[in-house]
RODO-281418 format. One record per residue (C-alpha): residue in three letters; x, y, z. Coordinates in steps of 0.2 Angstrom, whole numbers, plus 2048, in hexadecimal, padded with zeros to 3 digits. Last residue first. Layout:
BEGIN
ALAXYZ;...
//
This chain:
BEGIN
ASN7D79ADDB0;GLY7DA9A6D9F;ALA7D69B6D96;LYS7E39BEDA0;VAL7F19B3D9A;ARG7EB9B5D88;PHE7EA9C8D89;CYS7FB9C8D90;MET8029BDD83;ALA7FA9C9D75;GLU8029D8D7E;GLN8139CFD7E;GLU8129CBD6B;ASP80C9DCD66;ARG81A9E5D70;PHE8279D9D68;ASP8209DCD57;GLU8219EFD59;SER8329EED60;ALA8389E3D52;ARG8309EED45;VAL8399FDD4C;GLN8499F4D4B;HIS8469EED3A;GLN842A00D34;GLY852A06D3C;VAL85D9F9D33;ASP86A9F1D3D;PHE8609E4D46;ARG8639DCD57;PRO85D9CAD58;ILE84F9C4D63;ALA8549BAD73;TYR8589CBD7B;ALA8469D0D7B;GLU8409C0D83;ILE84D9C2D91;VAL8489D4D94;LEU8359D0D94;GLY8399C3DA2;LEU8429D0DAC;ALA8349DCDAB;LEU8279CEDB0;THR8319C8DBF;LEU8349DADC4;GLU8219DEDC2;PRO81D9CFDCC;SER8289D5DDA;GLY8369CADE0;ALA8429D9DE3;ASP8389E9DE2;LEU83A9F3DD2;GLY845A01DCC;THR8569FADD0;ALA8539E8DC9;PHE84B9F1DBA;VAL85A9FBDB6;SER8669EDDBA;ARG85D9E2DAE;MET85F9EFDA0;GLU8719F1DA4;SER8749DEDA4;GLN86B9DDD93;PRO8779E9D8B;ILE86F9F8D82;GLY8729F6D6F;ALA864A01D68;GLN85A9F1D63;ARG85A9ECD76;LEU8549FED7A;GLU8469FDD6E;MET8429EBD74;ILE8409F1D86;THR836A00D81;TYR82A9F5D76;SER8289E9D84;THR8249F6D91;GLU8179FDD85;GLY8109ECD83;VAL80F9E8D95;ASP8079F8D98;ARG7FA9F5D8B;CYS7F79E4D93;LEU7F49ECDA4;SER7E89F9D9C;ILE7DF9ECD92;VAL7DD9E1DA1;GLU7D79EFDAC;GLN7CA9F4D9E;SER7C49E3D9E;GLN7C29E2DB0;ALA7B89F2DAF;VAL7AD9EBDA1;ALA7AA9DBDAB;THR7A59E5DBA;THR7999EFDB0;ALA7929DFDA9;THR7909D7DBA;LEU7889E7DC1;ILE77C9E8DB2;ALA7779D6DB4;LEU7759D7DC7;THR7699E6DC4;ALA75F9DDDB8;SER75D9CEDC3;THR7589D9DD2;ILE74C9E3DC7;LEU7449D2DC1;THR7449CBDD2;LYS73A9DBDD8;MET72E9D9DCA;
//
């Protein structure tokens, strides 16, 4: 009986830990998506890439994973054309957000 209770307790703790980690991944990937959306929104508004890079370089620690990620997102965003029509600009921002969130989830699933 003691073994059964211990096994059940371990199963519950494992499930709880998995849910907590899952929520952390969702939160992280949501943040990546929101940042991606903002970067693309500014790109579509005509903000120069150098200005965007400068903002991130000033606000984040040199060599940090956050800076590396942000600069990578900027590079990816500027590889996508700028659109003239507002509806297309919004769609580009939404699509970029969705692509980057999906990438984040794929990477985290591999860990």
